[in-house]
N, C-alpha and C positions, 0 to 999 in steps of 0.2 A: 459748286467747285470747279475749280479751272484746271486745265491739263497740265499747268507747271507745277501743281501741288502733287504729282503723281511721282512716286518713286519706285526705283526697281532695287529689291533686297535680293542679292546673290544668296543662294543656299547651296551647300556642297557637302554637308554632313548629316546625315539622316539623326543622329544621336542629339546633335546641337539643335537642329532645326525640325525635329518632330512635328510640331504643329503645322509649319508650313508645309511638310509633305502630305500630312493629311489634309489638308487645304487644296493641295496641288490635286490629288486623287479625287476630291471632291468636285472640283471644276471640271477635270478629265471625265467624270462620270456622270455630269450634269446631263439631264435628259436632252435638251435643246442642243447641245454640243455634239453629244455622243450620236444622236440619229443622223447627223451628217459627217461624223467623223470616218476616215478610213478604215478605223478598228471600232466596229459598233458594238462590241461584247464589253460589259462592265467588267472592272478590274478590281478584285479585292486588295486590301492593304498588304497582305502576305506575299502575294504575286507582284504586287507594286514594288514591295521591298527587293523581291528577286531579281526583278527587271533593272532595277536602278543599280544593284551592285554588279551585274553584269556590265551595265553600259556607263558606269560612273565616270570613268576616265576620258570618256567621249561626250560628256555632256557638261553643258553650261546652263543653268537654269535660274531663273530670276521670276521672284514674286512681284507682281505688280500691285503698289500699295496706295490708297488714297491716304490723306491724313488720319482717318478714323479706321480703316478696315482694308483687308485685304481684297482686291477685286479680279485678280486673273493672274495669269502666268505667262512667261515668254521663255521658251526653250530652244537652244542650239544643240544640234549633234554635231560633233565633227566627224567627217567621214572622207575616204579616198575621193569621192566625187564632188564634195563640197560641203558647206555647212547647211545643214537641214533644219529649217525653222518651224516652229510651232508655237503658237499663240492663242489663248482663250481667255475669255471675259465672262464674269457672271453676267447674267441676263440684266441685272439692276445697272450695269456700268457702260452697257452697250449703248451706242449712237450718241456719245458725249464726246468722242474724239479721244477719248483715252487710248483706244486700241492704235490709233495712227502715231499718237505721242509717244506710247510705250514700245511701238514697234520701232520708230526712228530711233529713240534714246537706245534700245538694245543693240540695233544694227551698228551705230555709232561706236559702242563698246566692243562689240566682236571685232569689227573692221580693224580696231587699233591693233588688236592680237593677232588677227589673222587677214592682213590687207589683200594676201592674193587669192584666197579662197572665194569661191563664188557662192552666192545664197541661193538656197533653193526651197521651194514650198511644193507641198503634195495637197492638191485639192481633191476632193471626192467629186466626180461629175454633178451630182445633185445639188452640191452646195455653191449655187451660183453666188449667194450674197459673199462669201469667203473670196471666191475668184474676184469679185469686182472691188473687194477691199485691197487685196493685194495688188491688183492693176492700179488702182487710185494711189497706192503708195509706191509706186514705182517698179513693178515687178511686171513681167511679159510672159506670155504663155510659151513655152518652149517646145511642148509636145503634150501628147495625149497618149496613156499606156494602162491598160487593165483598168479601165473605168476610173481613172484619176488624170487630172491636170497636172503638169509638171511646169511650173513658174519659177522664173529666175529673176533676181533682182537686175534690173538694167542698169548695167556700167555707165550708160552714157547719163542716166538721171542720177548717178551716184553723189552727185554735188548735194543733192537733199539731205544726205546723210553725213555730212561733214560738219 
């Protein structure tokens, strides 16, 4: 399977996209992701729905799809400080360039809508692989605060997202 077969499906309505929201929660709670996430607590579906209802006006969420199945998600949260990015892939989809491809595709979409907002990622100190992934994809370390790196898309390397 090649990266150009990967699609991003926008989800915005729980009633219409119920299965996608269940998948999103499954990926979010997946042990190998959760143990290095900033929030290490498992979230149940009811609390996930509450969180979504509170935040939905600030969120843009895409399910990352291969031709045959869902393989991950990319989420953008619009805030005063910028656009906070989160991305996760099922373990079976890692190390196949799907993450980089989906990240670039998602950033291109979000930058068309919010061209002046900076894109930020929070990475837990222990999560060295994620930090390296984002640095490889044009992010740079801006600061370190409360056990997390704060990385920002390097606007000088922005051309890779056009």
